[in-house]
Chimera marker file (.cmm) of the C-alpha trace (Angstrom):
<marker_set name="trace">
<marker id="1" x="-17.750" y="-48.627" z="-24.787" r="1" g="1" b="0" radius="0.5"/>
<marker id="2" x="-14.595" y="-49.215" z="-26.936" r="1" g="1" b="0" radius="0.5"/>
<marker id="3" x="-13.017" y="-46.450" z="-25.512" r="1" g="1" b="0" radius="0.5"/>
<marker id="4" x="-10.807" y="-47.785" z="-22.791" r="1" g="1" b="0" radius="0.5"/>
<marker id="5" x="-7.619" y="-49.933" z="-23.808" r="1" g="1" b="0" radius="0.5"/>
<marker id="6" x="-6.353" y="-50.412" z="-20.273" r="1" g="1" b="0" radius="0.5"/>
<marker id="7" x="-6.772" y="-53.761" z="-18.260" r="1" g="1" b="0" radius="0.5"/>
<marker id="8" x="-10.166" y="-53.236" z="-16.502" r="1" g="1" b="0" radius="0.5"/>
<marker id="9" x="-8.777" y="-55.653" z="-13.394" r="1" g="1" b="0" radius="0.5"/>
<marker id="10" x="-6.301" y="-52.920" z="-12.670" r="1" g="1" b="0" radius="0.5"/>
<marker id="11" x="-8.663" y="-49.779" z="-11.873" r="1" g="1" b="0" radius="0.5"/>
<marker id="12" x="-11.785" y="-49.115" z="-10.603" r="1" g="1" b="0" radius="0.5"/>
<marker id="13" x="-14.678" y="-49.415" z="-13.566" r="1" g="1" b="0" radius="0.5"/>
<marker id="14" x="-16.453" y="-46.644" z="-14.246" r="1" g="1" b="0" radius="0.5"/>
<marker id="15" x="-20.045" y="-45.873" z="-14.409" r="1" g="1" b="0" radius="0.5"/>
<marker id="16" x="-21.035" y="-47.099" z="-17.744" r="1" g="1" b="0" radius="0.5"/>
<marker id="17" x="-18.807" y="-50.411" z="-17.050" r="1" g="1" b="0" radius="0.5"/>
<marker id="18" x="-20.861" y="-50.913" z="-13.959" r="1" g="1" b="0" radius="0.5"/>
<marker id="19" x="-24.136" y="-50.755" z="-15.882" r="1" g="1" b="0" radius="0.5"/>
<marker id="20" x="-22.857" y="-52.862" z="-18.319" r="1" g="1" b="0" radius="0.5"/>
<marker id="21" x="-21.957" y="-55.589" z="-15.934" r="1" g="1" b="0" radius="0.5"/>
<marker id="22" x="-25.343" y="-55.228" z="-13.973" r="1" g="1" b="0" radius="0.5"/>
<marker id="23" x="-27.046" y="-55.293" z="-17.370" r="1" g="1" b="0" radius="0.5"/>
<marker id="24" x="-24.957" y="-58.911" z="-17.916" r="1" g="1" b="0" radius="0.5"/>
<marker id="25" x="-25.930" y="-60.139" z="-15.023" r="1" g="1" b="0" radius="0.5"/>
<marker id="26" x="-29.827" y="-59.572" z="-15.423" r="1" g="1" b="0" radius="0.5"/>
<marker id="27" x="-29.521" y="-60.940" z="-18.817" r="1" g="1" b="0" radius="0.5"/>
<marker id="28" x="-27.802" y="-63.689" z="-17.342" r="1" g="1" b="0" radius="0.5"/>
<marker id="29" x="-30.748" y="-64.429" z="-14.776" r="1" g="1" b="0" radius="0.5"/>
<marker id="30" x="-33.215" y="-64.083" z="-16.945" r="1" g="1" b="0" radius="0.5"/>
<marker id="31" x="-31.833" y="-66.556" z="-19.708" r="1" g="1" b="0" radius="0.5"/>
<marker id="32" x="-31.798" y="-68.897" z="-16.846" r="1" g="1" b="0" radius="0.5"/>
<marker id="33" x="-35.041" y="-68.537" z="-15.826" r="1" g="1" b="0" radius="0.5"/>
<marker id="34" x="-36.383" y="-68.819" z="-19.281" r="1" g="1" b="0" radius="0.5"/>
<marker id="35" x="-34.157" y="-71.742" z="-19.474" r="1" g="1" b="0" radius="0.5"/>
<marker id="36" x="-35.944" y="-73.495" z="-16.673" r="1" g="1" b="0" radius="0.5"/>
<marker id="37" x="-39.252" y="-72.454" z="-17.483" r="1" g="1" b="0" radius="0.5"/>
<marker id="38" x="-39.134" y="-73.936" z="-21.021" r="1" g="1" b="0" radius="0.5"/>
<marker id="39" x="-37.368" y="-77.084" z="-19.518" r="1" g="1" b="0" radius="0.5"/>
<marker id="40" x="-40.238" y="-77.414" z="-17.343" r="1" g="1" b="0" radius="0.5"/>
<marker id="41" x="-42.662" y="-76.973" z="-19.890" r="1" g="1" b="0" radius="0.5"/>
<marker id="42" x="-40.916" y="-79.588" z="-21.779" r="1" g="1" b="0" radius="0.5"/>
<marker id="43" x="-40.822" y="-82.133" z="-18.917" r="1" g="1" b="0" radius="0.5"/>
<marker id="44" x="-44.822" y="-81.815" z="-18.201" r="1" g="1" b="0" radius="0.5"/>
<marker id="45" x="-46.106" y="-81.650" z="-21.797" r="1" g="1" b="0" radius="0.5"/>
<marker id="46" x="-45.513" y="-82.562" z="-25.083" r="1" g="1" b="0" radius="0.5"/>
<marker id="47" x="-45.417" y="-80.157" z="-27.918" r="1" g="1" b="0" radius="0.5"/>
<marker id="48" x="-48.960" y="-81.294" z="-29.236" r="1" g="1" b="0" radius="0.5"/>
<marker id="49" x="-50.358" y="-80.008" z="-26.141" r="1" g="1" b="0" radius="0.5"/>
<marker id="50" x="-48.203" y="-76.729" z="-25.895" r="1" g="1" b="0" radius="0.5"/>
<marker id="51" x="-49.348" y="-75.935" z="-29.343" r="1" g="1" b="0" radius="0.5"/>
<marker id="52" x="-53.321" y="-76.538" z="-28.922" r="1" g="1" b="0" radius="0.5"/>
<marker id="53" x="-53.475" y="-74.513" z="-25.764" r="1" g="1" b="0" radius="0.5"/>
<marker id="54" x="-51.138" y="-71.499" z="-26.483" r="1" g="1" b="0" radius="0.5"/>
<marker id="55" x="-52.275" y="-68.337" z="-27.764" r="1" g="1" b="0" radius="0.5"/>
<marker id="56" x="-50.818" y="-68.851" z="-31.002" r="1" g="1" b="0" radius="0.5"/>
<marker id="57" x="-50.112" y="-65.494" z="-32.547" r="1" g="1" b="0" radius="0.5"/>
<marker id="58" x="-48.233" y="-64.574" z="-28.882" r="1" g="1" b="0" radius="0.5"/>
<marker id="59" x="-46.495" y="-68.118" z="-29.152" r="1" g="1" b="0" radius="0.5"/>
<marker id="60" x="-45.265" y="-67.148" z="-32.699" r="1" g="1" b="0" radius="0.5"/>
<marker id="61" x="-44.283" y="-63.809" z="-31.336" r="1" g="1" b="0" radius="0.5"/>
<marker id="62" x="-42.211" y="-65.346" z="-28.635" r="1" g="1" b="0" radius="0.5"/>
<marker id="63" x="-40.612" y="-67.876" z="-31.143" r="1" g="1" b="0" radius="0.5"/>
<marker id="64" x="-39.429" y="-64.849" z="-32.985" r="1" g="1" b="0" radius="0.5"/>
<marker id="65" x="-38.068" y="-63.064" z="-30.324" r="1" g="1" b="0" radius="0.5"/>
<marker id="66" x="-35.842" y="-66.191" z="-28.857" r="1" g="1" b="0" radius="0.5"/>
<marker id="67" x="-35.002" y="-66.743" z="-32.769" r="1" g="1" b="0" radius="0.5"/>
<marker id="68" x="-33.599" y="-62.869" z="-33.011" r="1" g="1" b="0" radius="0.5"/>
<marker id="69" x="-31.800" y="-63.487" z="-29.263" r="1" g="1" b="0" radius="0.5"/>
<marker id="70" x="-30.321" y="-66.818" z="-30.390" r="1" g="1" b="0" radius="0.5"/>
<marker id="71" x="-28.975" y="-65.266" z="-33.349" r="1" g="1" b="0" radius="0.5"/>
<marker id="72" x="-27.675" y="-62.555" z="-31.515" r="1" g="1" b="0" radius="0.5"/>
<marker id="73" x="-25.838" y="-65.090" z="-29.278" r="1" g="1" b="0" radius="0.5"/>
<marker id="74" x="-24.236" y="-66.622" z="-32.418" r="1" g="1" b="0" radius="0.5"/>
<marker id="75" x="-23.068" y="-63.138" z="-33.502" r="1" g="1" b="0" radius="0.5"/>
<marker id="76" x="-21.151" y="-62.854" z="-30.109" r="1" g="1" b="0" radius="0.5"/>
<marker id="77" x="-19.840" y="-66.174" z="-30.158" r="1" g="1" b="0" radius="0.5"/>
<marker id="78" x="-18.310" y="-66.086" z="-33.676" r="1" g="1" b="0" radius="0.5"/>
<marker id="79" x="-16.646" y="-63.070" z="-32.755" r="1" g="1" b="0" radius="0.5"/>
<marker id="80" x="-15.225" y="-64.512" z="-29.783" r="1" g="1" b="0" radius="0.5"/>
<marker id="81" x="-14.152" y="-66.910" z="-31.868" r="1" g="1" b="0" radius="0.5"/>
<marker id="82" x="-12.145" y="-64.425" z="-34.314" r="1" g="1" b="0" radius="0.5"/>
<marker id="83" x="-10.813" y="-63.131" z="-31.180" r="1" g="1" b="0" radius="0.5"/>
<marker id="84" x="-9.309" y="-65.878" z="-30.096" r="1" g="1" b="0" radius="0.5"/>
<marker id="85" x="-7.600" y="-66.748" z="-33.150" r="1" g="1" b="0" radius="0.5"/>
<link id1="1" id2="2" r="1" g="1" b="0" radius="0.2"/>
<link id1="2" id2="3" r="1" g="1" b="0" radius="0.2"/>
<link id1="3" id2="4" r="1" g="1" b="0" radius="0.2"/>
<link id1="4" id2="5" r="1" g="1" b="0" radius="0.2"/>
<link id1="5" id2="6" r="1" g="1" b="0" radius="0.2"/>
<link id1="6" id2="7" r="1" g="1" b="0" radius="0.2"/>
<link id1="7" id2="8" r="1" g="1" b="0" radius="0.2"/>
<link id1="8" id2="9" r="1" g="1" b="0" radius="0.2"/>
<link id1="9" id2="10" r="1" g="1" b="0" radius="0.2"/>
<link id1="10" id2="11" r="1" g="1" b="0" radius="0.2"/>
<link id1="11" id2="12" r="1" g="1" b="0" radius="0.2"/>
<link id1="12" id2="13" r="1" g="1" b="0" radius="0.2"/>
<link id1="13" id2="14" r="1" g="1" b="0" radius="0.2"/>
<link id1="14" id2="15" r="1" g="1" b="0" radius="0.2"/>
<link id1="15" id2="16" r="1" g="1" b="0" radius="0.2"/>
<link id1="16" id2="17" r="1" g="1" b="0" radius="0.2"/>
<link id1="17" id2="18" r="1" g="1" b="0" radius="0.2"/>
<link id1="18" id2="19" r="1" g="1" b="0" radius="0.2"/>
<link id1="19" id2="20" r="1" g="1" b="0" radius="0.2"/>
<link id1="20" id2="21" r="1" g="1" b="0" radius="0.2"/>
<link id1="21" id2="22" r="1" g="1" b="0" radius="0.2"/>
<link id1="22" id2="23" r="1" g="1" b="0" radius="0.2"/>
<link id1="23" id2="24" r="1" g="1" b="0" radius="0.2"/>
<link id1="24" id2="25" r="1" g="1" b="0" radius="0.2"/>
<link id1="25" id2="26" r="1" g="1" b="0" radius="0.2"/>
<link id1="26" id2="27" r="1" g="1" b="0" radius="0.2"/>
<link id1="27" id2="28" r="1" g="1" b="0" radius="0.2"/>
<link id1="28" id2="29" r="1" g="1" b="0" radius="0.2"/>
<link id1="29" id2="30" r="1" g="1" b="0" radius="0.2"/>
<link id1="30" id2="31" r="1" g="1" b="0" radius="0.2"/>
<link id1="31" id2="32" r="1" g="1" b="0" radius="0.2"/>
<link id1="32" id2="33" r="1" g="1" b="0" radius="0.2"/>
<link id1="33" id2="34" r="1" g="1" b="0" radius="0.2"/>
<link id1="34" id2="35" r="1" g="1" b="0" radius="0.2"/>
<link id1="35" id2="36" r="1" g="1" b="0" radius="0.2"/>
<link id1="36" id2="37" r="1" g="1" b="0" radius="0.2"/>
<link id1="37" id2="38" r="1" g="1" b="0" radius="0.2"/>
<link id1="38" id2="39" r="1" g="1" b="0" radius="0.2"/>
<link id1="39" id2="40" r="1" g="1" b="0" radius="0.2"/>
<link id1="40" id2="41" r="1" g="1" b="0" radius="0.2"/>
<link id1="41" id2="42" r="1" g="1" b="0" radius="0.2"/>
<link id1="42" id2="43" r="1" g="1" b="0" radius="0.2"/>
<link id1="43" id2="44" r="1" g="1" b="0" radius="0.2"/>
<link id1="44" id2="45" r="1" g="1" b="0" radius="0.2"/>
<link id1="45" id2="46" r="1" g="1" b="0" radius="0.2"/>
<link id1="46" id2="47" r="1" g="1" b="0" radius="0.2"/>
<link id1="47" id2="48" r="1" g="1" b="0" radius="0.2"/>
<link id1="48" id2="49" r="1" g="1" b="0" radius="0.2"/>
<link id1="49" id2="50" r="1" g="1" b="0" radius="0.2"/>
<link id1="50" id2="51" r="1" g="1" b="0" radius="0.2"/>
<link id1="51" id2="52" r="1" g="1" b="0" radius="0.2"/>
<link id1="52" id2="53" r="1" g="1" b="0" radius="0.2"/>
<link id1="53" id2="54" r="1" g="1" b="0" radius="0.2"/>
<link id1="54" id2="55" r="1" g="1" b="0" radius="0.2"/>
<link id1="55" id2="56" r="1" g="1" b="0" radius="0.2"/>
<link id1="56" id2="57" r="1" g="1" b="0" radius="0.2"/>
<link id1="57" id2="58" r="1" g="1" b="0" radius="0.2"/>
<link id1="58" id2="59" r="1" g="1" b="0" radius="0.2"/>
<link id1="59" id2="60" r="1" g="1" b="0" radius="0.2"/>
<link id1="60" id2="61" r="1" g="1" b="0" radius="0.2"/>
<link id1="61" id2="62" r="1" g="1" b="0" radius="0.2"/>
<link id1="62" id2="63" r="1" g="1" b="0" radius="0.2"/>
<link id1="63" id2="64" r="1" g="1" b="0" radius="0.2"/>
<link id1="64" id2="65" r="1" g="1" b="0" radius="0.2"/>
<link id1="65" id2="66" r="1" g="1" b="0" radius="0.2"/>
<link id1="66" id2="67" r="1" g="1" b="0" radius="0.2"/>
<link id1="67" id2="68" r="1" g="1" b="0" radius="0.2"/>
<link id1="68" id2="69" r="1" g="1" b="0" radius="0.2"/>
<link id1="69" id2="70" r="1" g="1" b="0" radius="0.2"/>
<link id1="70" id2="71" r="1" g="1" b="0" radius="0.2"/>
<link id1="71" id2="72" r="1" g="1" b="0" radius="0.2"/>
<link id1="72" id2="73" r="1" g="1" b="0" radius="0.2"/>
<link id1="73" id2="74" r="1" g="1" b="0" radius="0.2"/>
<link id1="74" id2="75" r="1" g="1" b="0" radius="0.2"/>
<link id1="75" id2="76" r="1" g="1" b="0" radius="0.2"/>
<link id1="76" id2="77" r="1" g="1" b="0" radius="0.2"/>
<link id1="77" id2="78" r="1" g="1" b="0" radius="0.2"/>
<link id1="78" id2="79" r="1" g="1" b="0" radius="0.2"/>
<link id1="79" id2="80" r="1" g="1" b="0" radius="0.2"/>
<link id1="80" id2="81" r="1" g="1" b="0" radius="0.2"/>
<link id1="81" id2="82" r="1" g="1" b="0" radius="0.2"/>
<link id1="82" id2="83" r="1" g="1" b="0" radius="0.2"/>
<link id1="83" id2="84" r="1" g="1" b="0" radius="0.2"/>
<link id1="84" id2="85" r="1" g="1" b="0" radius="0.2"/>
</marker_set>
């Protein structure tokens, strides 16, 4: 996706750029949805109850997936900070 150096605000987006923007919008919506669900769980139940009633292997997998997502976001953040300098 690094092929277009020109300013994207001064031209039409190509199909791959449109797909990227659409995928990012979906990601933002899903991250917000996950945040709201987790926030509601935290407000309604204490962690001990959640762990007691959770399917532990699935909860462990969910935690690993969120950790993976978090690390990816950190890399994006660090790269953004490097580019700002």
